[in-house]
Structure formats: structure tokens, C-alpha cells
C-alpha positions in Angstrom: 122.3 123.7 100.1 120.7 124.7 96.8 118.1 127.5 96.8 115.2 127.4 94.4 112.2 129.6 93.7 108.9 127.7 93.1 105.3 128.8 92.5 102.8 127.2 94.8 99.0 127.2 94.2 96.9 128.9 96.9 95.4 125.6 98.2 98.8 124.1 98.5 100.2 127.2 100.2 97.3 127.1 102.7 98.2 123.5 103.4 101.9 124.3 103.8 101.0 127.1 106.2 98.7 124.8 108.2 101.7 122.4 108.6 103.8 125.2 109.9 101.1 126.6 112.2 100.7 123.1 113.7 104.4 123.3 114.6 105.1 120.0 112.7 107.5 122.0 110.5 109.3 125.3 111.1 109.4 126.5 107.5 108.2 126.0 104.0 111.5 124.5 103.1 111.1 121.8 105.7 107.6 121.0 104.4 108.7 120.8 100.8 111.9 118.7 101.6 109.8 116.3 103.7 107.4 115.8 100.7 110.3 115.2 98.4 111.8 112.7 100.8 108.5 110.8 101.1 108.1 110.8 97.3 111.6 109.4 96.8 111.0 106.7 99.4 107.7 105.8 97.8 109.4 105.6 94.4 112.0 103.2 95.8 109.3 101.0 97.2 107.4 101.1 93.9 110.5 100.0 92.0 111.1 97.1 94.5 107.5 95.9 94.0 107.9 96.2 90.2 111.1 94.1 90.4 109.3 91.4 92.4 106.4 91.4 89.9 108.8 91.0 87.0 110.6 88.2 88.8 107.2 86.5 89.4 106.2 86.8 85.8 109.5 85.3 84.6 109.1 82.4 87.1 105.6 81.7 85.7 107.0 81.8 82.2 109.7 79.3 83.1 107.7 77.0 85.5 104.1 77.6 84.8 101.3 78.3 87.2 100.9 76.4 90.4 97.4 74.9 90.7 97.8 73.4 94.2 96.6 75.1 97.3 99.1 75.6 100.2 98.1 72.3 101.9 98.6 70.3 98.7 101.9 72.0 98.2 103.0 71.2 101.8 102.0 67.5 101.3 104.1 67.4 98.2 107.1 68.8 100.0 106.7 66.3 102.8 106.4 63.4 100.3 109.5 64.5 98.5 111.4 64.8 101.8 110.3 61.3 102.8 111.5 59.9 99.5 114.9 61.7 100.0 115.2 60.4 103.6 115.0 63.9 105.0 111.8 63.3 106.9 
């Protein structure tokens, strides 16, 4: 494991100490590593949302906006299925 020396502001140090006192963590390293894990997970989630938004924007560029509500869309799908003999 890599060792690192970091400076922590007094309010952040107090918070870290409170986490250790609450026995949620046993050491400063555990607290810091947990924060880093959470930040990495959050970043991954943000990247996934960003990819979905980009895909949605590309779909709108290709197909345009849908002006129908969900019931109108469902009726359209049913009508198409009837015409194709699938309903």
C-alpha cells in the first residue's frame, strides 16, 4: 500500500476524528480511503448519466422530439401492432 502525507484543515480533521470516535472507522486512513471510494463511485455514476444524456441528445437530433403523451404513444404502438397482425 502507498503511504502519503496530506495536510487537513482543522474542521476536516475534527470531522475525521468524530468518525473515528463514533467507531465507524478505526483510523484516519480508513476515513480518507472511504471518501475516495465514494468519490470514485460517484464519478462513475456521473459519467454513466452523462453518456445517457448524450445518447438522448443524439436521438433527438436524428428523430426529433416526441410530442405525444404516454397514452397516445401506447395507442400508436397498438395500432401499428394491429396492422402488422401482432395484436
